[in-house]
C-alpha positions as CSV (number, residue, x, y, z in Angstrom):
1,M,178.5,44.3,242.3
2,A,177.4,41.2,240.4
3,K,178.5,41.2,236.8
4,T,176.0,40.4,234.1
5,R,176.4,37.3,231.9
6,S,177.4,39.4,228.9
7,Q,180.1,41.2,230.9
8,C,181.6,37.9,232.1
9,D,181.5,36.3,228.6
10,P,182.8,38.8,226.0
11,D,183.8,35.8,223.8
12,G,180.2,34.7,223.7
13,R,179.0,38.1,222.5
14,L,181.7,38.0,219.8
15,A,180.7,34.6,218.7
16,S,177.0,35.6,218.5
17,A,178.0,38.7,216.4
18,V,180.0,36.6,214.0
19,R,177.1,34.1,213.6
20,F,174.7,37.0,212.9
21,A,177.0,38.5,210.4
22,R,177.4,35.2,208.6
23,M,173.6,34.7,208.4
24,A,173.2,38.2,207.1
25,C,175.8,37.6,204.4
26,L,174.1,34.4,203.4
27,A,170.7,36.1,203.1
28,V,172.2,38.7,200.9
29,L,173.8,36.1,198.7
30,L,170.6,34.2,198.4
31,L,168.6,37.2,197.5
32,Q,171.2,38.3,195.0
33,G,170.8,35.1,193.1
34,C,167.0,34.8,192.8
35,A,164.4,37.2,194.0
36,T,160.6,37.5,194.1
37,P,159.2,39.6,191.2
38,P,157.7,42.9,192.3
39,H,154.1,43.8,191.6
40,R,155.1,46.5,189.1
41,L,158.1,46.5,186.7
42,P,159.3,49.7,185.0
43,I,159.4,49.7,181.2
44,A,163.0,49.7,180.0
45,E,164.0,53.1,178.7
46,T,165.1,53.5,175.1
47,S,168.5,54.4,176.3
48,E,168.8,51.1,178.1
49,R,167.8,49.2,175.0
50,S,170.2,51.2,172.9
51,A,173.1,50.6,175.3
52,L,172.6,46.8,175.3
53,A,172.3,46.8,171.5
54,L,175.5,48.7,171.2
55,S,177.3,46.3,173.5
56,I,176.0,43.4,171.5
57,M,177.4,45.0,168.3
58,Q,180.7,45.4,170.0
59,L,181.0,41.7,170.5
60,S,182.4,41.4,167.0
61,P,182.6,43.3,163.7
62,S,180.5,40.5,162.2
63,V,177.5,41.2,164.4
64,E,174.7,42.7,162.3
65,T,173.2,46.0,163.6
66,A,169.6,45.0,163.0
67,E,170.1,41.7,164.9
68,A,171.7,43.5,167.9
69,G,168.7,45.8,168.2
70,R,166.2,43.1,167.8
71,L,167.8,40.9,170.5
72,S,168.0,43.9,172.8
73,D,164.3,44.7,172.4
74,L,163.3,41.1,172.7
75,A,165.4,40.5,175.9
76,F,164.0,43.5,177.8
77,G,160.4,42.7,176.8
78,L,160.7,39.0,177.5
79,S,162.3,39.6,180.9
80,T,159.4,41.8,182.0
81,R,156.7,39.5,180.6
82,T,158.2,36.4,182.2
83,A,158.3,38.2,185.6
84,R,154.6,38.9,185.3
85,E,153.8,35.4,184.3
86,V,155.6,33.9,187.3
87,E,154.4,36.4,189.9
88,G,152.6,34.8,192.8
89,I,153.9,31.2,192.1
90,D,156.3,31.4,195.1
91,P,154.8,33.8,197.7
92,P,157.1,35.3,200.3
93,V,157.3,33.8,203.8
94,K,155.5,36.0,206.4
95,L,157.7,36.7,209.4
96,T,155.5,39.3,211.1
97,R,152.4,41.3,210.3
98,D,154.4,43.9,208.5
99,L,157.5,42.0,207.4
100,H,157.7,39.6,204.6
101,F,160.7,37.7,203.3
102,G,160.9,35.8,200.0
103,F,163.3,34.6,197.4
104,K,163.2,32.2,194.5
105,T,165.0,28.9,194.7
106,S,167.7,27.9,192.2
107,S,165.2,25.6,190.5
108,F,162.9,28.5,189.9
109,C,165.5,30.6,188.3
110,H,166.6,27.6,186.3
111,A,163.1,27.3,184.8
112,W,162.9,31.1,184.3
113,A,166.2,31.2,182.5
114,D,165.3,28.1,180.4
115,R,162.1,29.8,179.2
116,F,164.0,32.9,178.5
117,F,166.7,31.0,176.5
118,R,164.2,29.0,174.5
119,V,162.3,32.0,173.3
120,L,165.5,33.9,172.4
121,R,167.0,30.9,170.7
122,A,163.9,30.5,168.5
123,E,164.7,33.8,166.8
124,P,166.7,33.5,163.6
125,F,170.0,35.2,164.4
126,D,172.7,34.7,161.8
127,S,175.5,36.6,163.5
128,L,174.7,35.9,167.1
129,E,174.7,32.7,169.2
130,L,172.8,32.1,172.5
131,H,174.0,29.8,175.3
132,A,172.2,28.5,178.3
133,V,174.6,28.7,181.3
134,M,174.7,27.8,185.0
135,S,176.9,28.8,187.9
136,P,177.3,25.9,190.3
137,T,177.3,26.3,194.0
138,R,180.5,27.5,195.6
139,T,181.7,28.2,199.1
140,L,181.1,32.0,199.0
141,H,177.9,31.6,196.9
142,P,176.0,28.5,198.1
143,I,173.2,28.6,195.5
144,E,173.1,27.8,191.9
145,H,172.0,30.3,189.4
146,S,171.0,30.2,185.7
147,A,171.1,32.7,182.9
148,V,171.8,33.2,179.1
149,I,175.0,34.4,177.4
150,V,175.0,35.9,173.9
151,T,178.2,35.7,171.8
152,A,179.1,36.5,168.3
153,R,178.6,33.3,166.3
154,G,181.5,30.9,166.9
155,R,183.0,32.8,169.8
156,P,183.7,31.4,173.3
157,L,181.5,32.1,176.3
158,A,184.1,34.3,178.0
159,S,183.8,36.8,175.1
160,G,180.0,37.2,175.5
161,L,177.4,39.3,177.3
162,L,175.4,37.9,180.2
163,L,171.6,38.3,180.1
164,D,170.0,37.5,183.5
165,P,166.3,38.1,183.8
166,C,166.0,36.6,187.3
167,R,168.7,38.2,189.4
168,Y,166.9,41.6,189.8
169,E,163.3,40.5,190.0
170,G,162.5,40.7,186.3
171,R,164.6,43.8,185.5
172,L,167.1,42.5,182.9
173,Y,170.6,42.4,184.2
174,W,173.4,42.4,181.6
175,R,177.1,42.9,181.5
176,D,180.3,41.4,180.1
177,V,180.7,37.8,181.3
178,G,184.2,38.5,182.7
179,D,182.9,41.4,184.8
180,D,180.3,39.3,186.6
181,R,182.6,37.9,189.2
182,A,179.9,36.9,191.7
183,F,179.3,33.8,189.6
184,D,181.3,31.1,187.7
185,W,179.4,30.8,184.4
186,Q,179.7,27.5,182.6
187,P,177.7,25.7,179.9
188,R,174.5,24.4,181.4
189,D,174.9,20.9,180.1
190,A,178.3,20.5,181.6
191,V,177.1,21.6,185.0
192,L,174.1,19.3,184.9
193,W,176.3,16.4,183.8
194,E,178.7,16.9,186.7
195,K,175.8,17.1,189.2
196,R,174.4,13.8,188.0
197,F,177.5,11.8,187.1
198,G,180.5,13.6,188.6
199,R,183.3,15.4,187.0
200,R,184.3,13.9,183.6
201,P,187.8,12.4,183.4
202,W,190.3,14.4,181.3
203,Y,190.0,12.0,178.3
204,A,186.2,12.4,178.2
205,Q,186.1,16.2,178.3
206,N,185.1,18.1,175.1
207,P,187.6,20.9,174.4
208,L,184.7,22.7,172.6
209,D,182.4,22.8,175.6
210,A,182.9,26.5,176.0
211,L,182.1,27.1,172.3
212,I,179.0,25.0,171.7
213,Q,175.5,24.7,173.2
214,T,173.9,21.3,173.0
215,A,170.6,22.0,174.6
216,R,167.6,20.8,172.6
217,P,165.9,23.5,170.4
218,P,162.5,24.7,171.5
């Protein structure tokens, strides 16, 4: 009996399966970074806003309760509003009549996070500080991503909370910076500098890069 090609070439089937698995993983990583806003976004529950406000207050005893609550409300509202504003700018790719596939590019999420950052930074917070951050491309996550980190004033980025309006399609994602291991968050200006000019030599590095944000005010 003649053997089929697949029976004669088990290594070929294994190689095909490995390639498919790699492509599937890459698609998941891309979609995790930036996704297309849905047509309808749920309004954040009061409990969600309260949980974020409490986490902001826990950044430092110096954080004012009123400022934590105001930032929480503003972040949730702005995340939803921005998603509605950008909806339809980057339509999904049509694969078949019933299947559509779409995701936002890193440049899109950069613009989204920048708008988010500028509005938040325009608010007069005395006990809080906002930082525009980026995660550069890496081997296991081959796409840049952008977000905002809030810290108690004068504290380093690693001590803050990540505010990400783009990752989950306009639903605000937030958590401790140290717990967000999918990304390597760094000051945005440092990432952009390295992309354009290369890594700075040791004698040109600013030891306060993790403490300050030099982006222009809105």
